[in-house]
N, C-alpha and C positions, 0 to 999 in steps of 0.2 A: 415516336417517343424515344428519347435518348437512352442508350444502353445503360447510362448511370442511374436513370430513374426507373427503369424496368426491373421488376422484382418477380417475374413470372417463372420461377423455378419449379421443376417437378419435385415430387416428394423424394425421389431417389437422389436427384441433384442436390436438394437441400440437405439431406443426410450426409452425403459425401462432402459437401462443402463445410458443413458444421464440424464433422469429425476432423477433416483436414485442417480447418481453422484452429480447432482446439490443439492439435499436435503442433502446428506452427507457432501458435501463441505460447504454448508451454515451453517450447524450445527456445523461443525468443526471450522469455522471462528468465530462463537459466543463463543465457548469454549476457543479458542485461545485469543480472545479479553479479556475475563474475566481473563484468566491466566496471560496474559501480563500486564494487569492493576494491578492485585494483586501484581505481583513480582516487577513492577516499583514503586508502592506505598510503598511496604516494603523496597526496597532499598533506596528510596528517604528519608525515615525516619532514615536510618542508615548512608548513605553516605551524602556528601555535593555537592553543585553545581560544585565545581572544579573537583571532580572525574568524574562526568557526562561529563564535558566539555573535559577532557582529552580523554576519550573514543570517544566522538563525533568527535574530531579532526581526530583520527585515522580511524573511521568508514567511514568518507567521502572519504578517500583514498581507504580503503579496498573495499567499495561498488562500486567504480569506477572500481577496478580491477575485481570485481565479474561480470561485464558486459562482460568481455572476458573469463570467466571461461571455457565455453564450445564452444565458438564461434558460438553459435546458433545450435550446433549439436543435442542437445536434441530436440528442436523444429523440426529439419529436420527429426529425426527418427519418431516423432509423426505424422508429416504431411504427410509422404510418404504413398501412397496406399499400396505398397508392399516393404518389405525390408528383406534382407537375413541375415543369422547369421554372414557371413563374413563381410558384410557391417557394421553391428552394432559392430562387434569385432574391425574393423579398427577404427571406430569412438570412441570406448572406449579407445584405446591406444592413439589416437590423443588428446582426452580430458584429459587423464592422463598426457601426456607430456606437454600440455598447462598449466595444473594446476601446475606442477613441475616448469616450467619456470616462471610462474606468482609468485609462492612462493619464488623463488630465487631472482627475481627482487625486490619484496616487502622487503625481508630480507636485501638486500644490499642497498636499498635506504632509510632505516630507519634513518640514520644520516641526510640525506637531508630533510626528513619530519620533524624531530625534529628542524633543523635549520630554516626551513621555518616558523614554528609556534613558534619559540623562546622558545621551551620547551624540555629540554634534557631528561625528563622522557619518551618521546614518542619513544625513540630508542628501549627500551626493549619491549614496548607494541606492536610496529609494528612487530618486529621480532617474538614474540610469535604468534601473529595473522597470520603470514605467513603460520603457520601450517594448517589454514583453506583451503589454496589452495593446499598444498601438499596432503591432504586427500580428498578434495572436488571433484577433478576430477575423483576419483575412483567410484563414485556413480552416475555420470551424466546419463550414458546409462541405468543403472538398473532402475533408477526412470523414464526415458522416456519409457521403455518397459512396466513398470507397468501402466503408464498413457495410453499408446497405447492400452492396454487390458482393460482400464477402471477399474483398481483395486483400486478405490477410497477409499474403506474401509481400505485396507492395507496402503495406502499412508497416510491417516488421522491418523491411529494408529502410524505410524512412526513419523509424525510431533508432535503429542501430547506427545508421550513418550519422544521424544528428548527434547521438550520444558520443560517437567516436570522435568527430570533429570538435565537439565542445570539450571533450576530455583532453584532447591534444592541446587545445588553446589554453585550458586552465593549467595544465602541467608546464607548458612553455612560459606562461606568464608568472607562475609561482617560481620557477627556476631563475627567472630574471629579477626576482625581488619585488614582484607586484603586490605580494601579501594577499589580503582578503579580496582584492580586485580580481584575482585569478578566479574565484568562485562566482563573482558577480558577472563577469563577462562570459563565463561558462553558460549561464542561464540565457544571456542574450544571443550568443552564437547558436545555441540549440534551437531557440525559436525561429531564428532567421533561416537556418538550414531546413527546418521542418516545413515552414510556410512555402519556400521555394520549391522543395521536392513535391509537396502536395499539389501545387499548381501544375508542375511538369507531369506528374504521374496520373492525376485524376482526369486530365483532359477535358475539364468542364469549365466554360467561361460564363460567368454570371451575366445575366441581362440587366438592363435598367430596371429599377424597382417599379412593380405594377401593384397598385393597392387593390383591396377587395378581391383577393384570390383565395380566400378561405383558409387563412392561417390562425384564426382566432382560437380554435380548439387546440391546435398545436402549441400556441403561445401559453394557454392555460395549463396544458400538460407540463410544459417546460417550467412554468412558474412553481407548480407543486413540487417538482423534482428539486428546484433550487432551494425552496424553503426547507424541505427535509435535510438537504445537504448542509445548509447553514446552521441548523440546530445542532446537528451531529458535530460539526467542525467546532463550534464554539465550546461545546462540552469537552472536546478532547484536546484542544490547544490552549486552554486557559493556563495550564502549568508552565508552558514556555513563556507566554506573555507575562505572567506574574513574576516568574523567576528572573526574566531579563529586566523587568521594571525595578525589582527589589535588589537584586545582587549584581547585575551588570553582565558584561560580555563574557568574562572569564567563567563564571559559574554556568551560564547558559551554554557556552561552548562545550563544557564537560558533559552537561546533561543531554543536550541535543545530539551530540555524537554517540554517547552511550545508548540513547533511545534509537538512533539509527542502526547501530549494531544489533539491536533487538528486533526492530520492525522489518529491516530489509529482507532477511531470509524468510520471515514469517509471510510477508506480502508475496514473495515469489511463489510460495506454496498455495496460498489462499486465492490469488487473483485468477489463475487459470482454472483452479478446481471449482471456484464459485459458479462459473459459467455452466460447467457440466452439472453441478449440483442442483441449481435452481430449475434447469430444464428437466432433469431426471425426476426430481421430486414433484414437479408440476404434473408430469405425465402420469404418475402413479398415485396422485392425491385421493382418487376415488377407491383405492384398495388400501385399507388400513394396515393389513399385514405387510403388503409390499412396500408401503410408505415407511413403516417402522424399520423394516430390514434395510431398505436402501439408505435411510438417513443414518442409522447406526454404523453401517459399513463406511459411509462417507466421513462420519465423525472419526472412526478408527483410522482412516487414512490420514486425516489431519493430525490426530493424536500421535501416531507412529512416526510422522515426519517432523513434528515440532517439539513434542515433549522431550524426547532424548536429546535433541540439539540444545534446547534451553537449559536442561539439567547439567549437561557437560559444560556449557558456557558458564554457568553459575560458579562451578568449582575451578574452572580454568581461566577465570577472568583476568587474573594477574599476568600469566604468560601470554594470553591472547592480546592484551593491551600493550605489553612490552614489544611484542613481535610485530603486530599489525599497525599500531599507532605510534610507538616510540616512547622513549623514556620521559618526554615532557608531558605525557598524558597519564602519569601514574596516579594522579588524584581521581581519575575516572574509574579506577579498579573497583572500589566498593559500590560505586553507582551502577556499573555494568553488572556486577554480581547480583544486586538487589533487583534490578530491572529484569534480569534473566529469570529470577524467581517469579515475577509477574508474568513473563512470557511463557511460563510453564502451562498456565491455564488461559492466558489471554486469547489465543486463537479460537477457543471453544465458544467465546462470545460471538464470534462472526458466524459460527454455524447456526446460531439462533436466528440470524438474519435470513438464512436459507428457508427456515420454517415459515417465517413471517411472509416472505415474498412468494413462496410457493403455494401458500394457502390464502393469499390475499388478505393478510392481516396488517396492512400498512398503518392503520390507525394505532394498533397496539405498539408498533415500532416507534411512532412519534411520541406516544404517551411515556414509554420507557426512557426515551432520550430526554424528555423534559423532566422526568423524575430524577434522573442521574445527573443532569447538568448542575443543579445547585449543590448536590452532594459532593461532586468532584471539586467544584469551585471552592467550597468551604474547606475541604481537606487540604487543598493546595494552598489556600490563604493561611491556614494554621501552621503549615510546614515551612513557611518563608524564612523564619529566623534561622533555620538550620540549613539553608542553602540548597545546593543541588542534591546532596545526599538526602536531606529531609524530604525534598520533593519526590525523590525516587521511592522513598519509604511510604510516603502518602499515596502515591500512585499504586504501589503494590498492595497496600492495605485495603484501598477502595475496591481494587479488582477482586481480591479474595472475599471481602465482606459482602460484596454485592452479587457474586456469581450464583449462589443457591437461589436467591430471590429472582434473579434474571431468568434462570433456567425454569423455575416454577411458573413464573408469569407467562413466559413465551410458550412453553409446552402445554399449559392448561387447555384442555379441550381438543388436543391433538392425539394421534395414535401413539405418541411416544411420551413416556413418563420420565420424571427425574431419576427414578430408580433404574430404568432402562439405560439411561445415559451414564449413570455412575458405573453400572456393570460393564458397559462397553469400554470405560477408561481404565479399568483395573489393570489389565495386562500391559497396556502402553505406559501407565505410571510406574508399574513394578520394573519394566525394562529400563525406563529412563533413570530411576534411582540406582539400579545396578550399574548402569553405564557411568553414571556420575561417580559412584564410588570406585569404580575401576580406574577412571581417569585420574582421581584424586590420589589413589595409592600409587599408581605407576609413576605420576608426576614427581611424587616425593621420593620414590625408590631411586629414580634416575636424576635427582636433583643435583648430583655432583657433576654431570656432563653439561655440554652446551645447552642453552635453553631451547634452541630450535630442535635439537635431537631429542631431548626429554619430551617436548611437545609432540613430536612425530611419533615417539614411542607410545605415548598415552593414546593418541588417536588410532594408532594401529591396534592397541590392545582393546579400545572401545569397539572397533570394527570387528575384531575377532569374537569378542563376547556377544555382540549383537547377532552375528551369523550363527553362533553356536546356540543361542537361545531360540532363534527362530526355527532352527532345524531340529533341536532336541526337546523343547518344551512343548508338549502336545497341544495345549489350549492356544498358545501363541502361534504355533505352526498352523493350526486350523484357521485362526483369524487372518493370518497372512495370506493363506490360500483363498479364503473368501474375498479378500481385497483384490487378489490378483484376478479372480474370476470376474469381479465387477469391472475391473479395468479392461479385461478382454472383451466383455459385453459392450462397453462404451467404444472400444477400438474397432470392433466389428459392426458397429452401427445398429445393433439391436435396440439400443436406447438412443434416440436422436433429440 
């Protein structure tokens, strides 16, 4: 059996690989966050909101097609206890065919996409981005095999090198006056580099397709995964689809870029933590007290890392936009501020997914998504006359109005109550409000100096107050010590 198909690791080896993979993944997320922020800031100073809006229109459609890119076959390959060379080979060819079909569909519906958004320039953009699917299907199984063998270091190297080369390409094109094409070709270069490196590093060559090798159950599993992702995506992306259709590229550029400022740091926190959370909670689900303690500590980690950040961003939206995006983005200031208010509690919704997955409540997850989809769609449709700002307000109102019912529905019948969750959030919430107030006061006190200096003074004051609170306020100090102890447990592989 090929070393890429063998998964016969001892328990000690599995623990070591899991923890090492978590560390590597978290470090990579931090590097990717910095790289993405830098390239976004650079492009924002060169391009205009309309350029970002045009690409955002297309990416809403492209990202929807991405959900079908491998029909869940990569997850099926990773999830199976044993898998043969013939099975992976057949899944490779199926993924390649799906990629070609999706690419052809996207290429030929380009005029319809342009007609829907009332933007003829989208035709060529959509057709160029169809290359992503023609090429993307060729690397799906190679990546899955590397994940199966926990080759996290290699995967991280592929991701970072692809992002680096794609970013350099985008910046060079933008400086040469290519406009929105800089971001379009950035996507194409990223997938080309990714596929080439996957083939070089995986060391696996697919065989000719062999039928009847037992992939039916794997295909069914992938189908359920794809269906769940589609429902979730449609409920979360309707805002950008409707805004682009109603208000055009400029409004969507403002809104999508503001949303990216919100989601980028949140995703970098949640992505690596989610892997640890689901495994940890799954292992202690038979112990109600242990489950409750572990979940609340994980929630506190999320809260302490995201609530202060979003609160400070809400009050410093104006200088943040001026410094990081440029003067041409000033219309985005109120949008960033409103969305940051949504971001104050948005990550807590993701922690509900940890509960559902760790306790095997997938049906409950689908039901909640189906309930929220028409609610969000209605709110977004009503807000259309008020443009990007109205959409941001609608998004924020829906998040706040639904959170209590979301928590209550998910936590029903589990060891954790809504009251437990609220008590766990008190001190992170108080800290975030105090830090937001500190940033606001310092920013205005030093408003007479250069903008970047007053911004730096505000952030230093925020850091000082945060450290002082953690060291001198007993309840907050106790919670931070508990979090540190949990992280040490994970680091020393006592929880695997």
